[in-house]
N, CA, C and O atoms as a Tripos MOL2 file, in Angstrom:
@<TRIPOS>MOLECULE
protein
  296   295    74     0     0
PROTEIN
NO_CHARGES

@<TRIPOS>ATOM
      1 N          89.9140 -238.6900 -100.7910 N.3       1 MET1
      2 CA         91.0970 -238.5110  -99.9590 C.3       1 MET1
      3 C          92.0370 -237.5130 -100.6250 C.2       1 MET1
      4 O          92.2360 -237.5470 -101.8400 O.2       1 MET1
      5 N          92.6060 -236.6360  -99.8270 N.am      2 LEU2
      6 CA         93.5200 -235.6270 -100.3490 C.3       2 LEU2
      7 C          94.9570 -236.1450 -100.3510 C.2       2 LEU2
      8 O          95.3510 -236.8720  -99.4390 O.2       2 LEU2
      9 N          95.7410 -235.7810 -101.3630 N.am      3 PRO3
     10 CA         97.1480 -236.2110 -101.4140 C.3       3 PRO3
     11 C          97.9890 -235.3980 -100.4340 C.2       3 PRO3
     12 O          98.8160 -234.5800 -100.8340 O.2       3 PRO3
     13 N          97.7670 -235.6360  -99.1590 N.am      4 GLU4
     14 CA         98.3910 -234.8530  -98.0900 C.3       4 GLU4
     15 C          99.9090 -234.8310  -98.1890 C.2       4 GLU4
     16 O         100.5180 -233.7800  -97.9880 O.2       4 GLU4
     17 N         100.5260 -235.9440  -98.4880 N.am      5 SER5
     18 CA        101.9850 -236.0160  -98.5220 C.3       5 SER5
     19 C         102.5800 -235.1600  -99.6350 C.2       5 SER5
     20 O         103.7660 -234.8310  -99.5940 O.2       5 SER5
     21 N         101.7780 -234.7990 -100.6210 N.am      6 HIS6
     22 CA        102.2850 -233.9750 -101.7190 C.3       6 HIS6
     23 C         102.2680 -232.4890 -101.3800 C.2       6 HIS6
     24 O         102.8040 -231.6810 -102.1390 O.2       6 HIS6
     25 N         101.6740 -232.1220 -100.2740 N.am      7 VAL7
     26 CA        101.5860 -230.7120  -99.9070 C.3       7 VAL7
     27 C         102.7260 -230.3610  -98.9660 C.2       7 VAL7
     28 O         103.5900 -229.5630  -99.3290 O.2       7 VAL7
     29 N         102.7550 -230.9250  -97.7830 N.am      8 HIS8
     30 CA        103.8440 -230.6690  -96.8440 C.3       8 HIS8
     31 C         103.6880 -231.5790  -95.6420 C.2       8 HIS8
     32 O         102.6110 -231.6630  -95.0540 O.2       8 HIS8
     33 N         104.7730 -232.2640  -95.2760 N.am      9 SER9
     34 CA        104.6790 -233.1180  -94.0940 C.3       9 SER9
     35 C         104.5870 -232.2400  -92.8530 C.2       9 SER9
     36 O         105.1260 -231.1340  -92.8190 O.2       9 SER9
     37 N         103.9080 -232.7390  -91.8480 N.am     10 GLY10
     38 CA        103.7160 -231.9910  -90.6160 C.3      10 GLY10
     39 C         102.4700 -231.1290  -90.6190 C.2      10 GLY10
     40 O         102.1880 -230.4380  -89.6400 O.2      10 GLY10
     41 N         101.7230 -231.1640  -91.7080 N.am     11 TRP11
     42 CA        100.4790 -230.3950  -91.8240 C.3      11 TRP11
     43 C          99.3480 -231.3620  -92.1420 C.2      11 TRP11
     44 O          99.5230 -232.2860  -92.9360 O.2      11 TRP11
     45 N          98.2060 -231.1550  -91.5360 N.am     12 ARG12
     46 CA         97.0020 -231.9540  -91.8300 C.3      12 ARG12
     47 C          96.1310 -231.1700  -92.7990 C.2      12 ARG12
     48 O          95.8700 -229.9840  -92.5990 O.2      12 ARG12
     49 N          95.6870 -231.8420  -93.8440 N.am     13 ILE13
     50 CA         94.8970 -231.2090  -94.8890 C.3      13 ILE13
     51 C          93.4360 -231.6370  -94.7430 C.2      13 ILE13
     52 O          93.1330 -232.8160  -94.5610 O.2      13 ILE13
     53 N          92.5500 -230.6640  -94.8270 N.am     14 LEU14
     54 CA         91.1150 -230.9220  -94.7220 C.3      14 LEU14
     55 C          90.3850 -230.2190  -95.8510 C.2      14 LEU14
     56 O          90.8470 -229.1960  -96.3560 O.2      14 LEU14
     57 N          89.2630 -230.7600  -96.2410 N.am     15 ARG15
     58 CA         88.3940 -230.1060  -97.2160 C.3      15 ARG15
     59 C          87.0800 -229.7870  -96.5180 C.2      15 ARG15
     60 O          86.4500 -230.6660  -95.9300 O.2      15 ARG15
     61 N          86.6720 -228.5250  -96.5860 N.am     16 SER16
     62 CA         85.4150 -228.1280  -95.9410 C.3      16 SER16
     63 C          84.2340 -228.6730  -96.7460 C.2      16 SER16
     64 O          84.4010 -229.1600  -97.8650 O.2      16 SER16
     65 N          83.0580 -228.5850  -96.1670 N.am     17 ASP17
     66 CA         81.8720 -229.0630  -96.8780 C.3      17 ASP17
     67 C          81.5230 -228.1760  -98.0720 C.2      17 ASP17
     68 O          80.6890 -228.5440  -98.8990 O.2      17 ASP17
     69 N          82.1650 -227.0010  -98.1600 N.am     18 THR18
     70 CA         81.9690 -226.1410  -99.3360 C.3      18 THR18
     71 C          83.0710 -226.3320 -100.3740 C.2      18 THR18
     72 O          83.0650 -225.6770 -101.4160 O.2      18 THR18
     73 N          84.0340 -227.2470 -100.0870 N.am     19 GLY19
     74 CA         85.0930 -227.5510 -101.0420 C.3      19 GLY19
     75 C          86.3850 -226.7880 -100.8300 C.2      19 GLY19
     76 O          87.3550 -227.0280 -101.5480 O.2      19 GLY19
     77 N          86.4320 -225.8830  -99.8760 N.am     20 ARG20
     78 CA         87.6500 -225.1180  -99.6030 C.3      20 ARG20
     79 C          88.6500 -226.0070  -98.8750 C.2      20 ARG20
     80 O          88.2700 -226.8280  -98.0400 O.2      20 ARG20
     81 N          89.9320 -225.8370  -99.1960 N.am     21 LEU21
     82 CA         90.9830 -226.6150  -98.5550 C.3      21 LEU21
     83 C          91.5740 -225.8470  -97.3800 C.2      21 LEU21
     84 O          91.7700 -224.6330  -97.4440 O.2      21 LEU21
     85 N          91.8490 -226.5720  -96.3220 N.am     22 TRP22
     86 CA         92.4530 -226.0160  -95.1200 C.3      22 TRP22
     87 C          93.6250 -226.8920  -94.7290 C.2      22 TRP22
     88 O          93.6110 -228.1010  -94.9570 O.2      22 TRP22
     89 N          94.6440 -226.2780  -94.1380 N.am     23 ALA23
     90 CA         95.7730 -227.0320  -93.6020 C.3      23 ALA23
     91 C          96.0720 -226.5010  -92.2070 C.2      23 ALA23
     92 O          96.0780 -225.2930  -91.9680 O.2      23 ALA23
     93 N          96.3180 -227.4270  -91.3000 N.am     24 THR24
     94 CA         96.6790 -227.0770  -89.9310 C.3      24 THR24
     95 C          97.9880 -227.7690  -89.5860 C.2      24 THR24
     96 O          98.1430 -228.9750  -89.7760 O.2      24 THR24
     97 N          98.9110 -226.9930  -89.0820 N.am     25 ARG25
     98 CA        100.2110 -227.5380  -88.6960 C.3      25 ARG25
     99 C         100.0140 -228.4170  -87.4750 C.2      25 ARG25
    100 O          99.3290 -228.0300  -86.5290 O.2      25 ARG25
    101 N         100.6180 -229.6100  -87.4950 N.am     26 GLU26
    102 CA        100.4460 -230.5650  -86.4020 C.3      26 GLU26
    103 C         101.0570 -230.0550  -85.1020 C.2      26 GLU26
    104 O         100.5280 -230.3230  -84.0230 O.2      26 GLU26
    105 N         102.1540 -229.3310  -85.1930 N.am     27 ARG27
    106 CA        102.7860 -228.7340  -84.0150 C.3      27 ARG27
    107 C         102.7270 -227.2220  -84.1590 C.2      27 ARG27
    108 O         102.9750 -226.6790  -85.2360 O.2      27 ARG27
    109 N         102.4030 -226.5670  -83.0890 N.am     28 ALA28
    110 CA        102.3270 -225.1030  -83.1290 C.3      28 ALA28
    111 C         103.7030 -224.5030  -83.4000 C.2      28 ALA28
    112 O         104.7300 -225.0740  -83.0330 O.2      28 ALA28
    113 N         103.7020 -223.3450  -84.0470 N.am     29 PHE29
    114 CA        104.9370 -222.5840  -84.1790 C.3      29 PHE29
    115 C         105.2800 -222.0300  -82.8000 C.2      29 PHE29
    116 O         104.4090 -221.9080  -81.9380 O.2      29 PHE29
    117 N         106.5550 -221.6960  -82.5960 N.am     30 ASP30
    118 CA        106.8860 -221.0640  -81.3220 C.3      30 ASP30
    119 C         106.3580 -219.6300  -81.3150 C.2      30 ASP30
    120 O         105.9640 -219.0940  -82.3510 O.2      30 ASP30
    121 N         106.3570 -219.0370  -80.1590 N.am     31 ARG31
    122 CA        105.7590 -217.7100  -79.9660 C.3      31 ARG31
    123 C         106.4010 -216.6610  -80.8680 C.2      31 ARG31
    124 O         105.6970 -215.8080  -81.4090 O.2      31 ARG31
    125 N         107.7090 -216.7050  -81.0390 N.am     32 ALA32
    126 CA        108.3930 -215.7140  -81.8780 C.3      32 ALA32
    127 C         107.9250 -215.8050  -83.3240 C.2      32 ALA32
    128 O         107.7310 -214.7800  -83.9770 O.2      32 ALA32
    129 N         107.7440 -217.0160  -83.8290 N.am     33 ALA33
    130 CA        107.2660 -217.1990  -85.2040 C.3      33 ALA33
    131 C         105.8390 -216.6860  -85.3380 C.2      33 ALA33
    132 O         105.5030 -216.0420  -86.3330 O.2      33 ALA33
    133 N         105.0030 -216.9620  -84.3520 N.am     34 GLU34
    134 CA        103.6250 -216.4560  -84.3880 C.3      34 GLU34
    135 C         103.6020 -214.9310  -84.3630 C.2      34 GLU34
    136 O         102.8200 -214.3050  -85.0790 O.2      34 GLU34
    137 N         104.4520 -214.3430  -83.5470 N.am     35 MET35
    138 CA        104.5130 -212.8750  -83.4610 C.3      35 MET35
    139 C         105.0110 -212.2710  -84.7800 C.2      35 MET35
    140 O         104.6760 -211.1340  -85.1140 O.2      35 MET35
    141 N         105.8140 -213.0400  -85.5230 N.am     36 ALA36
    142 CA        106.3210 -212.5800  -86.8160 C.3      36 ALA36
    143 C         105.2960 -212.7730  -87.9340 C.2      36 ALA36
    144 O         105.4990 -212.3100  -89.0560 O.2      36 ALA36
    145 N         104.1860 -213.4630  -87.6180 N.am     37 GLY37
    146 CA        103.1230 -213.6130  -88.6100 C.3      37 GLY37
    147 C         102.9110 -215.0060  -89.1510 C.2      37 GLY37
    148 O         102.1480 -215.1750  -90.1030 O.2      37 GLY37
    149 N         103.5590 -216.0230  -88.5820 N.am     38 ALA38
    150 CA        103.3550 -217.4000  -89.0320 C.3      38 ALA38
    151 C         102.0250 -217.9120  -88.4680 C.2      38 ALA38
    152 O         101.8060 -217.8900  -87.2570 O.2      38 ALA38
    153 N         101.1530 -218.3680  -89.3510 N.am     39 PHE39
    154 CA         99.8510 -218.8930  -88.9520 C.3      39 PHE39
    155 C          99.8680 -220.4100  -88.9700 C.2      39 PHE39
    156 O         100.4050 -221.0190  -89.8950 O.2      39 PHE39
    157 N          99.2850 -221.0190  -87.9580 N.am     40 ARG40
    158 CA         99.2300 -222.4740  -87.8700 C.3      40 ARG40
    159 C          98.1720 -223.0620  -88.7960 C.2      40 ARG40
    160 O          98.2900 -224.2180  -89.2020 O.2      40 ARG40
    161 N          97.1560 -222.3040  -89.1340 N.am     41 THR41
    162 CA         96.0860 -222.7760  -90.0080 C.3      41 THR41
    163 C          95.9340 -221.8230  -91.1840 C.2      41 THR41
    164 O          95.8580 -220.6060  -91.0120 O.2      41 THR41
    165 N          95.8900 -222.4000  -92.3910 N.am     42 VAL42
    166 CA         95.7480 -221.6060  -93.6130 C.3      42 VAL42
    167 C          94.6910 -222.2500  -94.5020 C.2      42 VAL42
    168 O          94.3290 -223.4100  -94.3050 O.2      42 VAL42
    169 N          94.1960 -221.4950  -95.4810 N.am     43 ASP43
    170 CA         93.1940 -222.0340  -96.4020 C.3      43 ASP43
    171 C          93.4770 -221.5500  -97.8130 C.2      43 ASP43
    172 O          94.1950 -220.5720  -98.0220 O.2      43 ASP43
    173 N          92.8970 -222.2590  -98.7810 N.am     44 ALA44
    174 CA         93.1080 -221.9250 -100.1920 C.3      44 ALA44
    175 C          92.0450 -222.6100 -101.0440 C.2      44 ALA44
    176 O          91.3010 -223.4720 -100.5770 O.2      44 ALA44
    177 N          92.0000 -222.1970 -102.3130 N.am     45 ASP45
    178 CA         91.0400 -222.7760 -103.2530 C.3      45 ASP45
    179 C          91.4970 -224.1080 -103.8290 C.2      45 ASP45
    180 O          90.6660 -224.9560 -104.1540 O.2      45 ASP45
    181 N          92.8220 -224.3080 -103.9630 N.am     46 ASP46
    182 CA         93.3240 -225.5570 -104.5490 C.3      46 ASP46
    183 C          94.6390 -225.9520 -103.8870 C.2      46 ASP46
    184 O          95.1930 -225.1930 -103.0920 O.2      46 ASP46
    185 N          95.1370 -227.1460 -104.2180 N.am     47 LEU47
    186 CA         96.3440 -227.6630 -103.5760 C.3      47 LEU47
    187 C          97.5790 -226.8130 -103.8610 C.2      47 LEU47
    188 O          98.4370 -226.6670 -102.9900 O.2      47 LEU47
    189 N          97.6820 -226.2580 -105.0500 N.am     48 GLY48
    190 CA         98.8200 -225.4060 -105.3700 C.3      48 GLY48
    191 C          98.8610 -224.1630 -104.4920 C.2      48 GLY48
    192 O          99.9100 -223.7910 -103.9660 O.2      48 GLY48
    193 N          97.7120 -223.5330 -104.3420 N.am     49 GLN49
    194 CA         97.6310 -222.3490 -103.4730 C.3      49 GLN49
    195 C          97.8610 -222.7330 -102.0150 C.2      49 GLN49
    196 O          98.4970 -221.9920 -101.2660 O.2      49 GLN49
    197 N          97.3450 -223.8860 -101.6170 N.am     50 LEU50
    198 CA         97.5330 -224.3370 -100.2430 C.3      50 LEU50
    199 C          99.0120 -224.5950  -99.9680 C.2      50 LEU50
    200 O          99.5310 -224.2140  -98.9180 O.2      50 LEU50
    201 N          99.6750 -225.2320 -100.9010 N.am     51 ARG51
    202 CA        101.1150 -225.4820 -100.7700 C.3      51 ARG51
    203 C         101.8580 -224.1600 -100.6140 C.2      51 ARG51
    204 O         102.7430 -224.0470  -99.7650 O.2      51 ARG51
    205 N         101.5140 -223.1660 -101.4140 N.am     52 ALA52
    206 CA        102.1630 -221.8590 -101.3270 C.3      52 ALA52
    207 C         101.9260 -221.2100  -99.9620 C.2      52 ALA52
    208 O         102.8330 -220.6000  -99.3960 O.2      52 ALA52
    209 N         100.7120 -221.3430  -99.4400 N.am     53 GLN53
    210 CA        100.3940 -220.7880  -98.1200 C.3      53 GLN53
    211 C         101.2290 -221.4630  -97.0290 C.2      53 GLN53
    212 O         101.7810 -220.7910  -96.1580 O.2      53 GLN53
    213 N         101.3170 -222.7800  -97.0840 N.am     54 ILE54
    214 CA        102.0990 -223.5340  -96.1020 C.3      54 ILE54
    215 C         103.5690 -223.1390  -96.1840 C.2      54 ILE54
    216 O         104.2070 -222.8870  -95.1620 O.2      54 ILE54
    217 N         104.0960 -223.0880  -97.3860 N.am     55 GLU55
    218 CA        105.5060 -222.7380  -97.5590 C.3      55 GLU55
    219 C         105.7950 -221.3330  -97.0350 C.2      55 GLU55
    220 O         106.8610 -221.0890  -96.4690 O.2      55 GLU55
    221 N         104.8590 -220.4160  -97.2200 N.am     56 GLN56
    222 CA        105.0370 -219.0530  -96.7130 C.3      56 GLN56
    223 C         105.1200 -219.0570  -95.1870 C.2      56 GLN56
    224 O         105.9650 -218.3700  -94.6130 O.2      56 GLN56
    225 N         104.2560 -219.8200  -94.5300 N.am     57 GLN57
    226 CA        104.2770 -219.8800  -93.0700 C.3      57 GLN57
    227 C         105.5940 -220.4850  -92.5730 C.2      57 GLN57
    228 O         106.1760 -220.0090  -91.5980 O.2      57 GLN57
    229 N         106.0510 -221.5300  -93.2480 N.am     58 GLU58
    230 CA        107.3150 -222.1580  -92.8660 C.3      58 GLU58
    231 C         108.4940 -221.2060  -93.0920 C.2      58 GLU58
    232 O         109.4310 -221.1880  -92.2940 O.2      58 GLU58
    233 N         108.4560 -220.4140  -94.1750 N.am     59 ARG59
    234 CA        109.5220 -219.4270  -94.4230 C.3      59 ARG59
    235 C         109.5730 -218.3830  -93.3180 C.2      59 ARG59
    236 O         110.6510 -218.0130  -92.8530 O.2      59 ARG59
    237 N         108.4030 -217.9090  -92.8980 N.am     60 ILE60
    238 CA        108.3530 -216.9210  -91.8120 C.3      60 ILE60
    239 C         109.0000 -217.5060  -90.5570 C.2      60 ILE60
    240 O         109.8480 -216.8670  -89.9340 O.2      60 ILE60
    241 N         108.5990 -218.7060  -90.1960 N.am     61 ALA61
    242 CA        109.1410 -219.3440  -88.9940 C.3      61 ALA61
    243 C         110.6390 -219.5770  -89.1210 C.2      61 ALA61
    244 O         111.3880 -219.3560  -88.1690 O.2      61 ALA61
    245 N         111.0740 -220.0190  -90.2820 N.am     62 HIS62
    246 CA        112.5020 -220.2750  -90.5010 C.3      62 HIS62
    247 C         113.3080 -218.9810  -90.4010 C.2      62 HIS62
    248 O         114.4060 -218.9750  -89.8440 O.2      62 HIS62
    249 N         112.7730 -217.8930  -90.9340 N.am     63 ALA63
    250 CA        113.4730 -216.6070  -90.8750 C.3      63 ALA63
    251 C         113.6430 -216.1480  -89.4320 C.2      63 ALA63
    252 O         114.6760 -215.5770  -89.0830 O.2      63 ALA63
    253 N         112.6450 -216.3910  -88.5960 N.am     64 VAL64
    254 CA        112.7390 -216.0120  -87.1820 C.3      64 VAL64
    255 C         113.8380 -216.8160  -86.5020 C.2      64 VAL64
    256 O         114.6390 -216.2670  -85.7450 O.2      64 VAL64
    257 N         113.8760 -218.1160  -86.7720 N.am     65 VAL65
    258 CA        114.9030 -218.9740  -86.1800 C.3      65 VAL65
    259 C         116.2850 -218.5510  -86.6690 C.2      65 VAL65
    260 O         117.2290 -218.4840  -85.8820 O.2      65 VAL65
    261 N         116.4070 -218.2670  -87.9620 N.am     66 SER66
    262 CA        117.6900 -217.8550  -88.5310 C.3      66 SER66
    263 C         118.1790 -216.5570  -87.9000 C.2      66 SER66
    264 O         119.3650 -216.4190  -87.6000 O.2      66 SER66
    265 N         117.2740 -215.6110  -87.7010 N.am     67 ARG67
    266 CA        117.6560 -214.3330  -87.0680 C.3      67 ARG67
    267 C         118.1020 -214.5590  -85.6290 C.2      67 ARG67
    268 O         119.0820 -213.9640  -85.1820 O.2      67 ARG67
    269 N         117.3880 -215.4120  -84.9050 N.am     68 SER68
    270 CA        117.7430 -215.6180  -83.4920 C.3      68 SER68
    271 C         119.0780 -216.3660  -83.3730 C.2      68 SER68
    272 O         119.8460 -216.1110  -82.4450 O.2      68 SER68
    273 N         119.3550 -217.2710  -84.2900 N.am     69 VAL69
    274 CA        120.6300 -217.9840  -84.2710 C.3      69 VAL69
    275 C         121.7600 -217.0280  -84.6410 C.2      69 VAL69
    276 O         122.8500 -217.0960  -84.0740 O.2      69 VAL69
    277 N         121.4950 -216.1420  -85.5900 N.am     70 GLY70
    278 CA        122.5120 -215.1910  -86.0330 C.3      70 GLY70
    279 C         122.8420 -214.1300  -85.0000 C.2      70 GLY70
    280 O         123.9120 -213.5240  -85.0590 O.2      70 GLY70
    281 N         121.9470 -213.8960  -84.0610 N.am     71 THR71
    282 CA        122.1840 -212.8670  -83.0560 C.3      71 THR71
    283 C         122.5170 -213.4480  -81.6970 C.2      71 THR71
    284 O         122.7330 -212.7010  -80.7430 O.2      71 THR71
    285 N         122.5620 -214.7670  -81.5890 N.am     72 ALA72
    286 CA        122.8640 -215.3880  -80.3060 C.3      72 ALA72
    287 C         124.3360 -215.1720  -79.9350 C.2      72 ALA72
    288 O         125.2060 -215.1930  -80.8060 O.2      72 ALA72
    289 N         124.6090 -214.9670  -78.6660 N.am     73 PRO73
    290 CA        126.0070 -214.8050  -78.2360 C.3      73 PRO73
    291 C         126.8060 -216.0740  -78.5200 C.2      73 PRO73
    292 O         126.2790 -217.1830  -78.4340 O.2      73 PRO73
    293 N         128.0610 -215.9010  -78.8530 N.am     74 LYS74
    294 CA        128.9120 -217.0550  -79.1820 C.3      74 LYS74
    295 C         129.7870 -217.4420  -78.0190 C.2      74 LYS74
    296 O         130.5640 -218.3900  -78.1210 O.2      74 LYS74
@<TRIPOS>BOND
     1     1     2 1
     2     2     3 1
     3     3     4 2
     4     3     5 am
     5     5     6 1
     6     6     7 1
     7     7     8 2
     8     7     9 am
     9     9    10 1
    10    10    11 1
    11    11    12 2
    12    11    13 am
    13    13    14 1
    14    14    15 1
    15    15    16 2
    16    15    17 am
    17    17    18 1
    18    18    19 1
    19    19    20 2
    20    19    21 am
    21    21    22 1
    22    22    23 1
    23    23    24 2
    24    23    25 am
    25    25    26 1
    26    26    27 1
    27    27    28 2
    28    27    29 am
    29    29    30 1
    30    30    31 1
    31    31    32 2
    32    31    33 am
    33    33    34 1
    34    34    35 1
    35    35    36 2
    36    35    37 am
    37    37    38 1
    38    38    39 1
    39    39    40 2
    40    39    41 am
    41    41    42 1
    42    42    43 1
    43    43    44 2
    44    43    45 am
    45    45    46 1
    46    46    47 1
    47    47    48 2
    48    47    49 am
    49    49    50 1
    50    50    51 1
    51    51    52 2
    52    51    53 am
    53    53    54 1
    54    54    55 1
    55    55    56 2
    56    55    57 am
    57    57    58 1
    58    58    59 1
    59    59    60 2
    60    59    61 am
    61    61    62 1
    62    62    63 1
    63    63    64 2
    64    63    65 am
    65    65    66 1
    66    66    67 1
    67    67    68 2
    68    67    69 am
    69    69    70 1
    70    70    71 1
    71    71    72 2
    72    71    73 am
    73    73    74 1
    74    74    75 1
    75    75    76 2
    76    75    77 am
    77    77    78 1
    78    78    79 1
    79    79    80 2
    80    79    81 am
    81    81    82 1
    82    82    83 1
    83    83    84 2
    84    83    85 am
    85    85    86 1
    86    86    87 1
    87    87    88 2
    88    87    89 am
    89    89    90 1
    90    90    91 1
    91    91    92 2
    92    91    93 am
    93    93    94 1
    94    94    95 1
    95    95    96 2
    96    95    97 am
    97    97    98 1
    98    98    99 1
    99    99   100 2
   100    99   101 am
   101   101   102 1
   102   102   103 1
   103   103   104 2
   104   103   105 am
   105   105   106 1
   106   106   107 1
   107   107   108 2
   108   107   109 am
   109   109   110 1
   110   110   111 1
   111   111   112 2
   112   111   113 am
   113   113   114 1
   114   114   115 1
   115   115   116 2
   116   115   117 am
   117   117   118 1
   118   118   119 1
   119   119   120 2
   120   119   121 am
   121   121   122 1
   122   122   123 1
   123   123   124 2
   124   123   125 am
   125   125   126 1
   126   126   127 1
   127   127   128 2
   128   127   129 am
   129   129   130 1
   130   130   131 1
   131   131   132 2
   132   131   133 am
   133   133   134 1
   134   134   135 1
   135   135   136 2
   136   135   137 am
   137   137   138 1
   138   138   139 1
   139   139   140 2
   140   139   141 am
   141   141   142 1
   142   142   143 1
   143   143   144 2
   144   143   145 am
   145   145   146 1
   146   146   147 1
   147   147   148 2
   148   147   149 am
   149   149   150 1
   150   150   151 1
   151   151   152 2
   152   151   153 am
   153   153   154 1
   154   154   155 1
   155   155   156 2
   156   155   157 am
   157   157   158 1
   158   158   159 1
   159   159   160 2
   160   159   161 am
   161   161   162 1
   162   162   163 1
   163   163   164 2
   164   163   165 am
   165   165   166 1
   166   166   167 1
   167   167   168 2
   168   167   169 am
   169   169   170 1
   170   170   171 1
   171   171   172 2
   172   171   173 am
   173   173   174 1
   174   174   175 1
   175   175   176 2
   176   175   177 am
   177   177   178 1
   178   178   179 1
   179   179   180 2
   180   179   181 am
   181   181   182 1
   182   182   183 1
   183   183   184 2
   184   183   185 am
   185   185   186 1
   186   186   187 1
   187   187   188 2
   188   187   189 am
   189   189   190 1
   190   190   191 1
   191   191   192 2
   192   191   193 am
   193   193   194 1
   194   194   195 1
   195   195   196 2
   196   195   197 am
   197   197   198 1
   198   198   199 1
   199   199   200 2
   200   199   201 am
   201   201   202 1
   202   202   203 1
   203   203   204 2
   204   203   205 am
   205   205   206 1
   206   206   207 1
   207   207   208 2
   208   207   209 am
   209   209   210 1
   210   210   211 1
   211   211   212 2
   212   211   213 am
   213   213   214 1
   214   214   215 1
   215   215   216 2
   216   215   217 am
   217   217   218 1
   218   218   219 1
   219   219   220 2
   220   219   221 am
   221   221   222 1
   222   222   223 1
   223   223   224 2
   224   223   225 am
   225   225   226 1
   226   226   227 1
   227   227   228 2
   228   227   229 am
   229   229   230 1
   230   230   231 1
   231   231   232 2
   232   231   233 am
   233   233   234 1
   234   234   235 1
   235   235   236 2
   236   235   237 am
   237   237   238 1
   238   238   239 1
   239   239   240 2
   240   239   241 am
   241   241   242 1
   242   242   243 1
   243   243   244 2
   244   243   245 am
   245   245   246 1
   246   246   247 1
   247   247   248 2
   248   247   249 am
   249   249   250 1
   250   250   251 1
   251   251   252 2
   252   251   253 am
   253   253   254 1
   254   254   255 1
   255   255   256 2
   256   255   257 am
   257   257   258 1
   258   258   259 1
   259   259   260 2
   260   259   261 am
   261   261   262 1
   262   262   263 1
   263   263   264 2
   264   263   265 am
   265   265   266 1
   266   266   267 1
   267   267   268 2
   268   267   269 am
   269   269   270 1
   270   270   271 1
   271   271   272 2
   272   271   273 am
   273   273   274 1
   274   274   275 1
   275   275   276 2
   276   275   277 am
   277   277   278 1
   278   278   279 1
   279   279   280 2
   280   279   281 am
   281   281   282 1
   282   282   283 1
   283   283   284 2
   284   283   285 am
   285   285   286 1
   286   286   287 1
   287   287   288 2
   288   287   289 am
   289   289   290 1
   290   290   291 1
   291   291   292 2
   292   291   293 am
   293   293   294 1
   294   294   295 1
   295   295   296 2
@<TRIPOS>SUBSTRUCTURE
     1 MET1         2 RESIDUE 1 A MET
     2 LEU2         6 RESIDUE 1 A LEU
     3 PRO3        10 RESIDUE 1 A PRO
     4 GLU4        14 RESIDUE 1 A GLU
     5 SER5        18 RESIDUE 1 A SER
     6 HIS6        22 RESIDUE 1 A HIS
     7 VAL7        26 RESIDUE 1 A VAL
     8 HIS8        30 RESIDUE 1 A HIS
     9 SER9        34 RESIDUE 1 A SER
    10 GLY10       38 RESIDUE 1 A GLY
    11 TRP11       42 RESIDUE 1 A TRP
    12 ARG12       46 RESIDUE 1 A ARG
    13 ILE13       50 RESIDUE 1 A ILE
    14 LEU14       54 RESIDUE 1 A LEU
    15 ARG15       58 RESIDUE 1 A ARG
    16 SER16       62 RESIDUE 1 A SER
    17 ASP17       66 RESIDUE 1 A ASP
    18 THR18       70 RESIDUE 1 A THR
    19 GLY19       74 RESIDUE 1 A GLY
    20 ARG20       78 RESIDUE 1 A ARG
    21 LEU21       82 RESIDUE 1 A LEU
    22 TRP22       86 RESIDUE 1 A TRP
    23 ALA23       90 RESIDUE 1 A ALA
    24 THR24       94 RESIDUE 1 A THR
    25 ARG25       98 RESIDUE 1 A ARG
    26 GLU26      102 RESIDUE 1 A GLU
    27 ARG27      106 RESIDUE 1 A ARG
    28 ALA28      110 RESIDUE 1 A ALA
    29 PHE29      114 RESIDUE 1 A PHE
    30 ASP30      118 RESIDUE 1 A ASP
    31 ARG31      122 RESIDUE 1 A ARG
    32 ALA32      126 RESIDUE 1 A ALA
    33 ALA33      130 RESIDUE 1 A ALA
    34 GLU34      134 RESIDUE 1 A GLU
    35 MET35      138 RESIDUE 1 A MET
    36 ALA36      142 RESIDUE 1 A ALA
    37 GLY37      146 RESIDUE 1 A GLY
    38 ALA38      150 RESIDUE 1 A ALA
    39 PHE39      154 RESIDUE 1 A PHE
    40 ARG40      158 RESIDUE 1 A ARG
    41 THR41      162 RESIDUE 1 A THR
    42 VAL42      166 RESIDUE 1 A VAL
    43 ASP43      170 RESIDUE 1 A ASP
    44 ALA44      174 RESIDUE 1 A ALA
    45 ASP45      178 RESIDUE 1 A ASP
    46 ASP46      182 RESIDUE 1 A ASP
    47 LEU47      186 RESIDUE 1 A LEU
    48 GLY48      190 RESIDUE 1 A GLY
    49 GLN49      194 RESIDUE 1 A GLN
    50 LEU50      198 RESIDUE 1 A LEU
    51 ARG51      202 RESIDUE 1 A ARG
    52 ALA52      206 RESIDUE 1 A ALA
    53 GLN53      210 RESIDUE 1 A GLN
    54 ILE54      214 RESIDUE 1 A ILE
    55 GLU55      218 RESIDUE 1 A GLU
    56 GLN56      222 RESIDUE 1 A GLN
    57 GLN57      226 RESIDUE 1 A GLN
    58 GLU58      230 RESIDUE 1 A GLU
    59 ARG59      234 RESIDUE 1 A ARG
    60 ILE60      238 RESIDUE 1 A ILE
    61 ALA61      242 RESIDUE 1 A ALA
    62 HIS62      246 RESIDUE 1 A HIS
    63 ALA63      250 RESIDUE 1 A ALA
    64 VAL64      254 RESIDUE 1 A VAL
    65 VAL65      258 RESIDUE 1 A VAL
    66 SER66      262 RESIDUE 1 A SER
    67 ARG67      266 RESIDUE 1 A ARG
    68 SER68      270 RESIDUE 1 A SER
    69 VAL69      274 RESIDUE 1 A VAL
    70 GLY70      278 RESIDUE 1 A GLY
    71 THR71      282 RESIDUE 1 A THR
    72 ALA72      286 RESIDUE 1 A ALA
    73 PRO73      290 RESIDUE 1 A PRO
    74 LYS74      294 RESIDUE 1 A LYS
């Protein structure tokens, strides 16, 4: 069993039959985040790399939301 909670909540962690780790976000990113390059599924060789991949996707999505909030009419 993989220590899923230690990687990132909201993502499901899987190990392939070749030992590679994969993570899939339980909820899709919105279209703007996807267009900015946020991927719902990522892979890595180990949990540290997988965590970094997940965090990168979340940063991309967060940056899109931050930009849209900053440019919204008041």
